[in-house]
N, C-alpha and C positions, 0 to 999 in steps of 0.2 A: 692710089695709095702706095706708099713704099713699104719695103719689108722692115726698115728701121725709120721711125718717125719721131722727131723731136718737136714739141709744141710749147712755145713761150716759156722756155726754161730760164730760170734765174738762179744764180748762186753767188753768195757773198761770203767773205771771210772777214768777220768783224765789220769794219766800215768800208772794206774794199770790195767792189763789185767785180767779180771774175767773169760772170756771164750775165748778159742782159737781153731778155726776150729772144732767146736763140730759137730759130726754127730751121729744121733740116729734114729733107726727104731723100732717103737712099733707096733707089730702085733695085728690085731683086735682080741678081745676076750681073750687076755692074761693079766696076771699080770706081769708088768715089773718094776723091782726095780732099782732105781738110788742110788748108795752108794758112799762114799768117805770120806776122812778125813775132819775135819773142815777147811773151807776156800777153798774147792775144786771147788766151783761154783754151787753146787746143787740148792740152793735157787734162785740164779740169773737165772739159766736155767728155773726153774719152773715159775718164774715171766715173762719170755719171752713167755711162753705158754699161759698165762692168760691176757696178755695185760698190765701188770704193768710196764714192761720194753720193750723197742724196741731194738733189736740187731743192732749193728753198720753195720754189713754186714751179709749175709746169708739168709736162708729161713726156715720158720716154717709153715707146712701145716697140717691141720686136715681134714680127710675125703675128700681130694682133694681140699680144700679151704685154701688160705693163711690166716694166723692169724695176720700177720703183719699189723699194722695200725688200728686194731680193738680195741675198748674200752673193758674193762672187761665184761660189761653187754652184749655187742654184741657177744663176744666169748661164753659167757654162753648160749646165744640163739642158737648157732650152735650145742649145745649138749655137752658142756664141763662144768663139775661141779668140784668145789675144796673144799676139806676139809682142814681146817687150823690147825696149831699146837695147838692153843687155840680155842676150839669150839666157833663158832660164832652163838650165839642164842640170842633170846630176853628174857632176864631173868625174866621180869615181866609178861610175858604171860604164859599161860598154855602150856603143851606139845602139845596138839591137835592144839591150835592156831598157835604155831610155825610151825607145819607141813603144815598148811594151807597157810602160808605166800607166798611161791613161786607161788601159784595159782593166786596171785594178784599182782605179780611183774609188775610194769609199764614198758613201753618200754625204759625209760631212766635208768632203773635199780634200781629205788627206790621202796619203798613199801608203800601200803596204809593200815595202821593198822585199821583205822576206817572201811574200806571196809570189812576186815576180820570179825570184830565183827557184822557188820550189815547183812551179808549174811551167817553166819556160820550155819544156819539151812537149807541151800540148800542141798538136799539129795546127789546129785552127788559129791559135794565138800567134804562133811562129809565122804562119803564112801571111796573116794580116800585117804583122810588123815588117816582114821582109818586103811585102808589096809596097808599103809606104816608103821604104828605103829605095826601092826601084824607082818609084815616082819622083823622088828628089835626087836621083843619080848618086846614091851613097851605098848601094848594096855591097860594094867591094870593101867598105870600111866598117862593116857591121861588127867586127870583133875588136875594133880600136877603142881605147879608153877615151871618153869624150873630152877630157881635159887636154889631150894631146893635139887637138885639131885647131885649125885656123878659125878666125872669127867668121869667115864666110861659111865654112863647113858647120860650125856651131849653129849658125842661122838656119842652114838647110836641115839640120837635125831637129831644131825646134819646130820647123815647119812640118816635118814628118810626124812629130808628136801631136801637133794640132790636127793634122789631117786624119790621124788614127781615131779621133773623136767624131769624125763625120760631121763637121760643122756646116751650118747654113750661112753663118756670117763670120768672117775673119777680120779682126781688128789688128792693124799693124801700126805700132808706134815707132816711127823712124826705123824701118827695117834695115836700112843700109848704113846706119850711124857707125862711124869708125872704120868703115871698110875701104880698102883700096879700090880704085876704079874698076879693075877687072872683076873683083868680087861683087861690086855694085851691079855691073852689067849682067853678071851671072844670076844675081838675085832678081833683077828685072825680068830676065827671060824665064826664070822659074815661076814667078808669080803670074806672068802672062800665060804660061802653059797650064798652070793649075786652074786658073780662071776659065780657060777655054775648055779644058777637059771635064772639069767638075761643076762649072757654072756656080761657083761659090761667090756670094756677094762679099766684097772687100771694102773696108774703109781704111784709108792710108793717111796717117799724119806724117809729113815728111818736109824737111827743110831743103833737101836737094831737088832743085827744079828739074834737073835732068831726069830724075826718077819720076817725079810728078807728071811731066808732060810725055814721058814714055809709056806710062801705065794708065793714067786716069781717063775715064770716059766722061766724068763730070767733076767739077771742082767747086768747093765752097771756100770762101775767103773770110777768115775771122780777123777782126781788128777791134781792140779795146772791148773784147768780150761779146761782140755781136757779129752776126753774119752780114757783111756789107755787099757781097756779090755771090751768086750761085749760078754757074753757067758752064757751057762747054769749054774745053781747054783752049780752043782757037779764039775764044772771045775774052779770055782772061788776061793774057799777056799785056795787051795794050789798053786795058780798061782803066780809065782815069782814077776811079776809086781805089783800085789795086795799086797803081803807081803812087798815089798819095799815102796809102797805108805803109808802103815799104820805103818810099823815098822822101816823104814829107811834103809832097806836092807833085803835080803833073809835070812830066818832062818830055 
């Protein structure tokens, strides 16, 4: 059994079938990539993991608990964190204040920014936030305003915010989108280091095959809303079903 399991998930929007009998097994402690052409259903599937969408039929379980019917903040409290395509940070706050935010998340999923500013001198909170910044190599930027940073640094900041929640599962939706190659390579190295040190299970949706084959230990390929192949990276590149999905036929 995996830590994240998807069984016979179907999702339609009107007459359009976005997901058809999707099955997925993500093993604990691994980096599992989900790839596929545009419109394959990757984002729809990810949104079913985090409570933004509810499947029409099927089951989604994390660490033995059903995720269906839970709101996004409730899923977050089970140990699931998500990194979005566009980094979700508080641009007017400092880097350090951003990392402190998850420590003050209310039970309804909202944040108390005044609480952050009023107790930011509490030593235990400061130490945890600073350690997260050390882990992503940003401690020297802790006083910077978040809006002034590069996209690569904003991604590192968002990673530190996620790590401060001590997640068991990290969902990454195109974590290198819009990055220069140097920032992409730095992000690959950061994710590999986090996975090695913390043994966090990761699910990565990514179009950049350089990222996928640098990180993934297992890959699921979606096409037309269903999983057509799930295998080790070395068996994916030349697989005829994968070539057909991307190229329209085996080449």
